[in-house]
C-alpha positions in Angstrom: 28.2 -28.8 43.6 28.9 -30.9 40.6 27.3 -28.3 38.2 29.7 -25.6 39.4 32.7 -27.9 39.0 31.6 -28.8 35.5 31.3 -25.1 34.6 34.8 -24.3 35.7 36.1 -27.1 33.5 34.8 -25.4 30.3 36.8 -22.7 28.6 35.4 -20.6 25.7 36.9 -17.5 24.1 36.8 -15.5 20.9 40.0 -13.9 19.8 40.0 -11.1 17.3 43.3 -10.3 15.7 44.9 -8.3 12.9 48.4 -9.0 11.6 50.2 -6.8 9.1 53.7 -7.3 7.7 55.6 -4.9 5.5 59.1 -5.9 4.5 61.8 -5.4 1.9 64.8 -7.6 1.0 67.6 -6.8 -1.3 70.3 -9.0 -2.9 73.2 -7.6 -4.9 76.5 -8.5 -6.4 79.2 -6.1 -7.5 82.3 -6.8 -9.5 85.1 -4.3 -9.6 87.2 -4.0 -12.8 90.8 -2.8 -13.0 89.8 0.6 -14.5 87.9 1.5 -11.3 84.5 0.6 -12.9 82.0 -1.5 -10.9 79.4 -3.7 -12.5 76.4 -4.5 -10.3 73.2 -6.5 -10.4 70.6 -5.9 -7.7 67.2 -7.3 -6.9 64.7 -5.6 -4.5 61.7 -7.4 -3.2 58.9 -5.6 -1.4 56.3 -7.6 0.6 53.0 -6.7 2.2 50.9 -9.3 4.0 47.7 -8.7 5.9 45.5 -11.0 7.9 42.6 -10.2 10.2 39.6 -12.2 11.5 38.5 -14.0 14.6 39.1 -17.4 16.1 36.8 -19.3 18.5 38.5 -21.6 21.0 36.5 -24.0 23.1 38.0 -26.5 25.6 36.1 -29.0 27.6 38.4 -30.5 30.2 36.2 -33.4 31.4 35.8 -34.7 27.8 39.4 -33.7 26.9 37.9 -31.9 23.8 39.4 -28.9 22.0 37.7 -27.0 19.2 39.3 -24.2 17.2 37.1 -22.4 14.6 38.5 -19.8 12.2 36.2 -17.3 10.7 36.1 -16.7 6.9 37.5 -13.2 6.4 35.1 -10.5 5.3 35.2 -10.2 1.5 36.0 -6.5 1.8 39.0 -7.2 4.0 40.5 -10.4 2.7 43.8 -11.9 3.8 46.4 -10.7 1.3 49.9 -11.5 0.2 51.5 -9.0 -2.1 55.0 -9.0 -3.5 56.8 -6.9 -6.0 60.3 -7.5 -7.4 62.6 -5.4 -9.5 66.1 -6.3 -10.9 68.5 -3.6 -12.1 72.0 -3.7 -13.6 74.3 -0.8 -13.1 77.8 0.5 -14.0 79.4 2.9 -11.6 82.9 4.0 -10.6 84.5 3.6 -7.3 84.4 7.3 -6.6 81.2 9.1 -5.6 80.0 11.6 -8.1 82.1 10.3 -11.0 80.3 9.3 -14.2 81.5 6.0 -15.7 82.8 6.3 -19.3 83.5 2.6 -20.0 79.9 2.0 -21.3 79.9 5.1 -23.5 82.9 3.7 -25.5 81.1 0.5 -26.5 77.4 1.6 -26.4 76.8 5.4 -26.6 73.0 5.0 -26.3 73.1 2.7 -23.3 72.3 4.0 -19.8 74.4 3.4 -16.6 71.3 2.0 -14.8 69.0 -0.4 -16.6 65.9 -2.2 -15.2 65.8 -5.8 -16.5 62.4 -6.4 -18.2 61.1 -8.0 -21.4 58.8 -5.0 -21.9 55.2 -4.1 -21.3 54.0 -6.4 -24.1 55.3 -9.4 -22.1 53.6 -8.5 -18.9 50.9 -11.1 -18.0 48.0 -11.3 -15.7 48.3 -15.1 -15.4 46.7 -16.9 -12.5 49.0 -19.5 -10.9 46.5 -20.3 -8.2 42.7 -20.0 -8.3 40.8 -22.1 -5.7 37.3 -21.7 -4.2 36.3 -23.9 -1.3 32.8 -23.7 0.2 33.7 -26.5 2.7 36.6 -24.5 4.1 35.1 -21.1 3.5 38.0 -19.8 1.4 38.8 -18.3 -1.9 42.5 -18.3 -2.8 43.8 -16.4 -5.8 47.4 -16.0 -7.0 48.3 -13.9 -10.0 51.3 -12.3 -11.6 
């Protein structure tokens, strides 16, 4: 009958999902000098992203109506985007195991590997994004 045909035209599902992404990227540049010394700058970025919640999908074919509803994540398991970056400069030789001596001649207290930083006193906990929306059921925070 008509009631049975109408029921087959309705589609309703709840999808539960969890997405995790861990990644690392690296960029570097090396310049070789005539005295077999190599000068390098390298930046490493580490990423960790995590999402997990459920989606309700409802489709009514006779009315040509589609509804997609996203759940607000549990406050104990929020969606997260984490990134850490570190930049280093190095002086090496073109032979494995050799210790470069070019730096010692001009700066005896300098190290062959140096992390670029302005120091702990310049670290900040500044928020660059801080939004709370009851309408959308979201709290978004970005800090570095």
